[in-house]
Jmol script that loads the backbone (N, CA, C; Angstrom):
load data "model"
ATOM      1  N   MET A   1      11.339  15.560  -3.372  1.00  0.00           N
ATOM      2  CA  MET A   1      11.331  14.267  -4.013  1.00  0.00           C
ATOM      3  C   MET A   1      11.541  14.491  -5.507  1.00  0.00           C
ATOM      4  N   GLU A   2      12.430  13.716  -6.083  1.00  0.00           N
ATOM      5  CA  GLU A   2      12.695  13.824  -7.508  1.00  0.00           C
ATOM      6  C   GLU A   2      11.518  13.293  -8.314  1.00  0.00           C
ATOM      7  N   THR A   3      11.440  13.709  -9.552  1.00  0.00           N
ATOM      8  CA  THR A   3      10.347  13.288 -10.421  1.00  0.00           C
ATOM      9  C   THR A   3      10.329  11.783 -10.615  1.00  0.00           C
ATOM     10  N   ASN A   4      11.507  11.180 -10.830  1.00  0.00           N
ATOM     11  CA  ASN A   4      11.578   9.728 -11.015  1.00  0.00           C
ATOM     12  C   ASN A   4      11.104   8.990  -9.770  1.00  0.00           C
ATOM     13  N   SER A   5      11.484   9.465  -8.605  1.00  0.00           N
ATOM     14  CA  SER A   5      11.065   8.838  -7.355  1.00  0.00           C
ATOM     15  C   SER A   5       9.556   8.953  -7.160  1.00  0.00           C
ATOM     16  N   LEU A   6       9.006  10.100  -7.506  1.00  0.00           N
ATOM     17  CA  LEU A   6       7.567  10.309  -7.385  1.00  0.00           C
ATOM     18  C   LEU A   6       6.800   9.387  -8.331  1.00  0.00           C
ATOM     19  N   ILE A   7       7.265   9.264  -9.555  1.00  0.00           N
ATOM     20  CA  ILE A   7       6.609   8.382 -10.524  1.00  0.00           C
ATOM     21  C   ILE A   7       6.687   6.938 -10.052  1.00  0.00           C
ATOM     22  N   LEU A   8       7.834   6.511  -9.550  1.00  0.00           N
ATOM     23  CA  LEU A   8       7.992   5.150  -9.046  1.00  0.00           C
ATOM     24  C   LEU A   8       7.075   4.910  -7.853  1.00  0.00           C
ATOM     25  N   PHE A   9       6.974   5.875  -6.957  1.00  0.00           N
ATOM     26  CA  PHE A   9       6.093   5.770  -5.794  1.00  0.00           C
ATOM     27  C   PHE A   9       4.640   5.607  -6.231  1.00  0.00           C
ATOM     28  N   LEU A  10       4.222   6.379  -7.232  1.00  0.00           N
ATOM     29  CA  LEU A  10       2.843   6.299  -7.716  1.00  0.00           C
ATOM     30  C   LEU A  10       2.569   4.981  -8.429  1.00  0.00           C
ATOM     31  N   VAL A  11       3.533   4.495  -9.208  1.00  0.00           N
ATOM     32  CA  VAL A  11       3.363   3.215  -9.893  1.00  0.00           C
ATOM     33  C   VAL A  11       3.279   2.080  -8.880  1.00  0.00           C
ATOM     34  N   ILE A  12       4.157   2.090  -7.884  1.00  0.00           N
ATOM     35  CA  ILE A  12       4.109   1.079  -6.823  1.00  0.00           C
ATOM     36  C   ILE A  12       2.772   1.171  -6.091  1.00  0.00           C
ATOM     37  N   GLY A  13       2.325   2.385  -5.799  1.00  0.00           N
ATOM     38  CA  GLY A  13       1.044   2.569  -5.128  1.00  0.00           C
ATOM     39  C   GLY A  13      -0.121   2.017  -5.926  1.00  0.00           C
ATOM     40  N   LEU A  14      -0.114   2.233  -7.216  1.00  0.00           N
ATOM     41  CA  LEU A  14      -1.189   1.737  -8.070  1.00  0.00           C
ATOM     42  C   LEU A  14      -1.193   0.212  -8.118  1.00  0.00           C
ATOM     43  N   VAL A  15      -0.026  -0.373  -8.320  1.00  0.00           N
ATOM     44  CA  VAL A  15       0.076  -1.840  -8.396  1.00  0.00           C
ATOM     45  C   VAL A  15      -0.299  -2.474  -7.061  1.00  0.00           C
ATOM     46  N   VAL A  16       0.225  -1.936  -5.983  1.00  0.00           N
ATOM     47  CA  VAL A  16      -0.042  -2.491  -4.663  1.00  0.00           C
ATOM     48  C   VAL A  16      -1.508  -2.312  -4.267  1.00  0.00           C
ATOM     49  N   GLY A  17      -2.095  -1.180  -4.587  1.00  0.00           N
ATOM     50  CA  GLY A  17      -3.513  -0.967  -4.295  1.00  0.00           C
ATOM     51  C   GLY A  17      -4.390  -1.972  -5.023  1.00  0.00           C
ATOM     52  N   TRP A  18      -4.084  -2.223  -6.299  1.00  0.00           N
ATOM     53  CA  TRP A  18      -4.839  -3.205  -7.077  1.00  0.00           C
ATOM     54  C   TRP A  18      -4.653  -4.603  -6.499  1.00  0.00           C
ATOM     55  N   LEU A  19      -3.392  -4.962  -6.194  1.00  0.00           N
ATOM     56  CA  LEU A  19      -3.088  -6.293  -5.668  1.00  0.00           C
ATOM     57  C   LEU A  19      -3.732  -6.507  -4.304  1.00  0.00           C
ATOM     58  N   ALA A  20      -3.679  -5.517  -3.447  1.00  0.00           N
ATOM     59  CA  ALA A  20      -4.296  -5.635  -2.118  1.00  0.00           C
ATOM     60  C   ALA A  20      -5.802  -5.809  -2.235  1.00  0.00           C
ATOM     61  N   GLY A  21      -6.427  -5.108  -3.177  1.00  0.00           N
ATOM     62  CA  GLY A  21      -7.857  -5.271  -3.394  1.00  0.00           C
ATOM     63  C   GLY A  21      -8.211  -6.683  -3.829  1.00  0.00           C
ATOM     64  N   ARG A  22      -7.355  -7.281  -4.639  1.00  0.00           N
ATOM     65  CA  ARG A  22      -7.591  -8.660  -5.084  1.00  0.00           C
ATOM     66  C   ARG A  22      -7.380  -9.652  -3.941  1.00  0.00           C
ATOM     67  N   ILE A  23      -6.375  -9.431  -3.131  1.00  0.00           N
ATOM     68  CA  ILE A  23      -6.090 -10.333  -2.013  1.00  0.00           C
ATOM     69  C   ILE A  23      -7.209 -10.287  -0.981  1.00  0.00           C
ATOM     70  N   MET A  24      -7.728  -9.101  -0.718  1.00  0.00           N
ATOM     71  CA  MET A  24      -8.781  -8.942   0.285  1.00  0.00           C
ATOM     72  C   MET A  24     -10.162  -9.256  -0.287  1.00  0.00           C
ATOM     73  N   LYS A  25     -10.226  -9.834  -1.460  1.00  0.00           N
ATOM     74  CA  LYS A  25     -11.470 -10.257  -2.102  1.00  0.00           C
ATOM     75  C   LYS A  25     -12.408  -9.085  -2.394  1.00  0.00           C
ATOM     76  N   GLY A  26     -11.840  -7.925  -2.546  1.00  0.00           N
ATOM     77  CA  GLY A  26     -12.671  -6.770  -2.861  1.00  0.00           C
ATOM     78  C   GLY A  26     -12.750  -6.547  -4.356  1.00  0.00           C
ATOM     79  N   LYS A  27     -13.569  -5.602  -4.735  1.00  0.00           N
ATOM     80  CA  LYS A  27     -13.696  -5.261  -6.141  1.00  0.00           C
ATOM     81  C   LYS A  27     -12.756  -4.123  -6.504  1.00  0.00           C
ATOM     82  N   GLY A  28     -12.024  -3.620  -5.554  1.00  0.00           N
ATOM     83  CA  GLY A  28     -11.139  -2.500  -5.804  1.00  0.00           C
ATOM     84  C   GLY A  28     -11.893  -1.185  -5.667  1.00  0.00           C
ATOM     85  N   PHE A  29     -11.177  -0.115  -5.784  1.00  0.00           N
ATOM     86  CA  PHE A  29     -11.753   1.212  -5.635  1.00  0.00           C
ATOM     87  C   PHE A  29     -11.610   2.033  -6.907  1.00  0.00           C
ATOM     88  N   GLY A  30     -11.309   1.393  -8.004  1.00  0.00           N
ATOM     89  CA  GLY A  30     -11.061   2.124  -9.242  1.00  0.00           C
ATOM     90  C   GLY A  30      -9.625   2.606  -9.283  1.00  0.00           C
ATOM     91  N   LEU A  31      -9.249   3.238 -10.370  1.00  0.00           N
ATOM     92  CA  LEU A  31      -7.867   3.653 -10.581  1.00  0.00           C
ATOM     93  C   LEU A  31      -7.384   4.611  -9.495  1.00  0.00           C
ATOM     94  N   ILE A  32      -8.124   5.661  -9.244  1.00  0.00           N
ATOM     95  CA  ILE A  32      -7.711   6.661  -8.254  1.00  0.00           C
ATOM     96  C   ILE A  32      -7.763   6.081  -6.845  1.00  0.00           C
ATOM     97  N   GLY A  33      -8.809   5.333  -6.546  1.00  0.00           N
ATOM     98  CA  GLY A  33      -8.932   4.722  -5.216  1.00  0.00           C
ATOM     99  C   GLY A  33      -7.813   3.739  -4.931  1.00  0.00           C
ATOM    100  N   ASN A  34      -7.478   2.907  -5.921  1.00  0.00           N
ATOM    101  CA  ASN A  34      -6.373   1.963  -5.751  1.00  0.00           C
ATOM    102  C   ASN A  34      -5.052   2.689  -5.564  1.00  0.00           C
ATOM    103  N   LEU A  35      -4.863   3.777  -6.288  1.00  0.00           N
ATOM    104  CA  LEU A  35      -3.642   4.572  -6.138  1.00  0.00           C
ATOM    105  C   LEU A  35      -3.546   5.143  -4.733  1.00  0.00           C
ATOM    106  N   ILE A  36      -4.649   5.655  -4.221  1.00  0.00           N
ATOM    107  CA  ILE A  36      -4.654   6.219  -2.869  1.00  0.00           C
ATOM    108  C   ILE A  36      -4.405   5.135  -1.828  1.00  0.00           C
ATOM    109  N   VAL A  37      -5.097   3.988  -1.965  1.00  0.00           N
ATOM    110  CA  VAL A  37      -4.894   2.879  -1.021  1.00  0.00           C
ATOM    111  C   VAL A  37      -3.443   2.417  -1.058  1.00  0.00           C
ATOM    112  N   GLY A  38      -2.876   2.293  -2.244  1.00  0.00           N
ATOM    113  CA  GLY A  38      -1.484   1.850  -2.365  1.00  0.00           C
ATOM    114  C   GLY A  38      -0.492   2.834  -1.785  1.00  0.00           C
ATOM    115  N   CYS A  39      -0.691   4.121  -2.047  1.00  0.00           N
ATOM    116  CA  CYS A  39       0.232   5.140  -1.529  1.00  0.00           C
ATOM    117  C   CYS A  39       0.131   5.281  -0.020  1.00  0.00           C
ATOM    118  N   VAL A  40      -1.086   5.315   0.497  1.00  0.00           N
ATOM    119  CA  VAL A  40      -1.260   5.384   1.952  1.00  0.00           C
ATOM    120  C   VAL A  40      -0.749   4.091   2.583  1.00  0.00           C
ATOM    121  N   GLY A  41      -0.984   2.972   1.916  1.00  0.00           N
ATOM    122  CA  GLY A  41      -0.466   1.686   2.390  1.00  0.00           C
ATOM    123  C   GLY A  41       1.050   1.651   2.419  1.00  0.00           C
ATOM    124  N   ALA A  42       1.681   2.266   1.435  1.00  0.00           N
ATOM    125  CA  ALA A  42       3.143   2.317   1.412  1.00  0.00           C
ATOM    126  C   ALA A  42       3.677   3.099   2.607  1.00  0.00           C
ATOM    127  N   ILE A  43       3.027   4.195   2.916  1.00  0.00           N
ATOM    128  CA  ILE A  43       3.438   4.997   4.074  1.00  0.00           C
ATOM    129  C   ILE A  43       3.192   4.211   5.365  1.00  0.00           C
ATOM    130  N   LEU A  44       2.020   3.600   5.461  1.00  0.00           N
ATOM    131  CA  LEU A  44       1.679   2.806   6.642  1.00  0.00           C
ATOM    132  C   LEU A  44       2.623   1.613   6.792  1.00  0.00           C
ATOM    133  N   GLY A  45       2.915   0.941   5.690  1.00  0.00           N
ATOM    134  CA  GLY A  45       3.832  -0.196   5.731  1.00  0.00           C
ATOM    135  C   GLY A  45       5.238   0.207   6.157  1.00  0.00           C
ATOM    136  N   GLY A  46       5.716   1.337   5.649  1.00  0.00           N
ATOM    137  CA  GLY A  46       7.025   1.834   6.070  1.00  0.00           C
ATOM    138  C   GLY A  46       7.057   2.158   7.550  1.00  0.00           C
ATOM    139  N   TRP A  47       5.961   2.720   8.050  1.00  0.00           N
ATOM    140  CA  TRP A  47       5.870   3.051   9.471  1.00  0.00           C
ATOM    141  C   TRP A  47       5.860   1.781  10.322  1.00  0.00           C
ATOM    142  N   VAL A  48       5.069   0.774   9.905  1.00  0.00           N
ATOM    143  CA  VAL A  48       4.989  -0.490  10.655  1.00  0.00           C
ATOM    144  C   VAL A  48       6.346  -1.197  10.642  1.00  0.00           C
ATOM    145  N   PHE A  49       6.993  -1.250   9.492  1.00  0.00           N
ATOM    146  CA  PHE A  49       8.302  -1.888   9.415  1.00  0.00           C
ATOM    147  C   PHE A  49       9.313  -1.153  10.289  1.00  0.00           C
ATOM    148  N   GLY A  50       9.209   0.169  10.357  1.00  0.00           N
ATOM    149  CA  GLY A  50      10.081   0.955  11.221  1.00  0.00           C
ATOM    150  C   GLY A  50       9.850   0.643  12.690  1.00  0.00           C
ATOM    151  N   LEU A  51       8.582   0.486  13.084  1.00  0.00           N
ATOM    152  CA  LEU A  51       8.270   0.133  14.472  1.00  0.00           C
ATOM    153  C   LEU A  51       8.842  -1.238  14.847  1.00  0.00           C
ATOM    154  N   LEU A  52       8.846  -2.136  13.882  1.00  0.00           N
ATOM    155  CA  LEU A  52       9.348  -3.490  14.122  1.00  0.00           C
ATOM    156  C   LEU A  52      10.851  -3.619  13.882  1.00  0.00           C
ATOM    157  N   ASN A  53      11.500  -2.498  13.560  1.00  0.00           N
ATOM    158  CA  ASN A  53      12.938  -2.472  13.265  1.00  0.00           C
ATOM    159  C   ASN A  53      13.316  -3.428  12.140  1.00  0.00           C
ATOM    160  N   LEU A  54      12.477  -3.499  11.112  1.00  0.00           N
ATOM    161  CA  LEU A  54      12.756  -4.315   9.942  1.00  0.00           C
ATOM    162  C   LEU A  54      13.243  -3.412   8.819  1.00  0.00           C
ATOM    163  N   ALA A  55      14.304  -3.827   8.154  1.00  0.00           N
ATOM    164  CA  ALA A  55      14.872  -3.034   7.073  1.00  0.00           C
ATOM    165  C   ALA A  55      14.100  -3.276   5.777  1.00  0.00           C
ATOM    166  N   ILE A  56      13.937  -2.229   5.004  1.00  0.00           N
ATOM    167  CA  ILE A  56      13.309  -2.309   3.691  1.00  0.00           C
ATOM    168  C   ILE A  56      14.397  -2.007   2.673  1.00  0.00           C
ATOM    169  N   ASN A  57      14.757  -3.013   1.881  1.00  0.00           N
ATOM    170  CA  ASN A  57      15.832  -2.843   0.910  1.00  0.00           C
ATOM    171  C   ASN A  57      15.342  -3.104  -0.502  1.00  0.00           C
ATOM    172  N   GLY A  58      15.609  -2.188  -1.394  1.00  0.00           N
ATOM    173  CA  GLY A  58      15.331  -2.378  -2.797  1.00  0.00           C
ATOM    174  C   GLY A  58      13.857  -2.296  -3.159  1.00  0.00           C
ATOM    175  N   LEU A  59      13.609  -2.578  -4.428  1.00  0.00           N
ATOM    176  CA  LEU A  59      12.253  -2.495  -4.962  1.00  0.00           C
ATOM    177  C   LEU A  59      11.348  -3.569  -4.379  1.00  0.00           C
ATOM    178  N   ILE A  60      11.857  -4.779  -4.235  1.00  0.00           N
ATOM    179  CA  ILE A  60      11.048  -5.871  -3.690  1.00  0.00           C
ATOM    180  C   ILE A  60      10.658  -5.569  -2.244  1.00  0.00           C
ATOM    181  N   GLY A  61      11.593  -5.081  -1.452  1.00  0.00           N
ATOM    182  CA  GLY A  61      11.294  -4.718  -0.065  1.00  0.00           C
ATOM    183  C   GLY A  61      10.248  -3.625   0.013  1.00  0.00           C
ATOM    184  N   SER A  62      10.340  -2.647  -0.886  1.00  0.00           N
ATOM    185  CA  SER A  62       9.349  -1.572  -0.920  1.00  0.00           C
ATOM    186  C   SER A  62       7.978  -2.101  -1.303  1.00  0.00           C
ATOM    187  N   LEU A  63       7.937  -3.007  -2.263  1.00  0.00           N
ATOM    188  CA  LEU A  63       6.664  -3.598  -2.670  1.00  0.00           C
ATOM    189  C   LEU A  63       6.032  -4.396  -1.546  1.00  0.00           C
ATOM    190  N   VAL A  64       6.842  -5.177  -0.844  1.00  0.00           N
ATOM    191  CA  VAL A  64       6.328  -5.987   0.263  1.00  0.00           C
ATOM    192  C   VAL A  64       5.798  -5.090   1.385  1.00  0.00           C
ATOM    193  N   ALA A  65       6.567  -4.078   1.743  1.00  0.00           N
ATOM    194  CA  ALA A  65       6.138  -3.167   2.809  1.00  0.00           C
ATOM    195  C   ALA A  65       4.861  -2.422   2.408  1.00  0.00           C
ATOM    196  N   ALA A  66       4.800  -1.969   1.167  1.00  0.00           N
ATOM    197  CA  ALA A  66       3.616  -1.265   0.699  1.00  0.00           C
ATOM    198  C   ALA A  66       2.403  -2.190   0.660  1.00  0.00           C
ATOM    199  N   LEU A  67       2.599  -3.431   0.242  1.00  0.00           N
ATOM    200  CA  LEU A  67       1.500  -4.390   0.185  1.00  0.00           C
ATOM    201  C   LEU A  67       0.971  -4.692   1.586  1.00  0.00           C
ATOM    202  N   ILE A  68       1.865  -4.900   2.526  1.00  0.00           N
ATOM    203  CA  ILE A  68       1.438  -5.160   3.903  1.00  0.00           C
ATOM    204  C   ILE A  68       0.693  -3.950   4.463  1.00  0.00           C
ATOM    205  N   GLY A  69       1.202  -2.764   4.203  1.00  0.00           N
ATOM    206  CA  GLY A  69       0.515  -1.556   4.652  1.00  0.00           C
ATOM    207  C   GLY A  69      -0.855  -1.393   4.010  1.00  0.00           C
ATOM    208  N   ALA A  70      -0.966  -1.690   2.715  1.00  0.00           N
ATOM    209  CA  ALA A  70      -2.252  -1.585   2.026  1.00  0.00           C
ATOM    210  C   ALA A  70      -3.239  -2.623   2.551  1.00  0.00           C
ATOM    211  N   LEU A  71      -2.759  -3.826   2.855  1.00  0.00           N
ATOM    212  CA  LEU A  71      -3.637  -4.854   3.419  1.00  0.00           C
ATOM    213  C   LEU A  71      -4.145  -4.443   4.795  1.00  0.00           C
ATOM    214  N   ILE A  72      -3.269  -3.860   5.606  1.00  0.00           N
ATOM    215  CA  ILE A  72      -3.683  -3.361   6.923  1.00  0.00           C
ATOM    216  C   ILE A  72      -4.728  -2.259   6.749  1.00  0.00           C
ATOM    217  N   LEU A  73      -4.493  -1.361   5.806  1.00  0.00           N
ATOM    218  CA  LEU A  73      -5.428  -0.269   5.559  1.00  0.00           C
ATOM    219  C   LEU A  73      -6.787  -0.803   5.113  1.00  0.00           C
ATOM    220  N   LEU A  74      -6.810  -1.750   4.193  1.00  0.00           N
ATOM    221  CA  LEU A  74      -8.080  -2.319   3.737  1.00  0.00           C
ATOM    222  C   LEU A  74      -8.795  -3.068   4.854  1.00  0.00           C
ATOM    223  N   TRP A  75      -8.041  -3.719   5.715  1.00  0.00           N
ATOM    224  CA  TRP A  75      -8.629  -4.411   6.861  1.00  0.00           C
ATOM    225  C   TRP A  75      -9.285  -3.400   7.798  1.00  0.00           C
ATOM    226  N   LEU A  76      -8.586  -2.292   8.053  1.00  0.00           N
ATOM    227  CA  LEU A  76      -9.147  -1.245   8.916  1.00  0.00           C
ATOM    228  C   LEU A  76     -10.398  -0.627   8.287  1.00  0.00           C
ATOM    229  N   ILE A  77     -10.377  -0.418   6.980  1.00  0.00           N
ATOM    230  CA  ILE A  77     -11.541   0.136   6.284  1.00  0.00           C
ATOM    231  C   ILE A  77     -12.721  -0.834   6.398  1.00  0.00           C
ATOM    232  N   SER A  78     -12.457  -2.145   6.278  1.00  0.00           N
ATOM    233  CA  SER A  78     -13.537  -3.118   6.376  1.00  0.00           C
ATOM    234  C   SER A  78     -14.129  -3.144   7.787  1.00  0.00           C
ATOM    235  N   LEU A  79     -13.302  -2.923   8.804  1.00  0.00           N
ATOM    236  CA  LEU A  79     -13.814  -2.860  10.183  1.00  0.00           C
ATOM    237  C   LEU A  79     -14.716  -1.644  10.364  1.00  0.00           C
ATOM    238  N   ILE A  80     -14.336  -0.535   9.774  1.00  0.00           N
ATOM    239  CA  ILE A  80     -15.120   0.691   9.899  1.00  0.00           C
ATOM    240  C   ILE A  80     -16.433   0.560   9.154  1.00  0.00           C
ATOM    241  N   LYS A  81     -16.411  -0.053   7.968  1.00  0.00           N
ATOM    242  CA  LYS A  81     -17.632  -0.210   7.172  1.00  0.00           C
ATOM    243  C   LYS A  81     -18.648  -1.112   7.841  1.00  0.00           C
ATOM    244  N   LYS A  82     -18.197  -2.079   8.653  1.00  0.00           N
ATOM    245  CA  LYS A  82     -19.107  -3.015   9.305  1.00  0.00           C
ATOM    246  C   LYS A  82     -19.933  -2.341  10.395  1.00  0.00           C
ATOM    247  N   LYS A  83     -19.439  -1.251  10.955  1.00  0.00           N
ATOM    248  CA  LYS A  83     -20.139  -0.575  12.052  1.00  0.00           C
ATOM    249  C   LYS A  83     -21.261   0.273  11.570  1.00  0.00           C
TER     250      LYS A  83
END
end "model"
wireframe off; spacefill off
backbone 0.3
color backbone group
């Protein structure tokens, strides 16, 4: 992965992690936690979109897929915390 791609991935992960925390009414996980949630969410979102045969095009498509993946991840974390 090129340096520019890695930086873009991390920035998207940070923004998406923060946004997902706000949408799910959470307080967030701090800078590092939000970055991890966003990056793992981006991977999860790409996987889910692939399963559904949905194309991800451009920056907006990547943001949407990452946000959906991060929301799914936070939902799963909330289910685990309740037990």
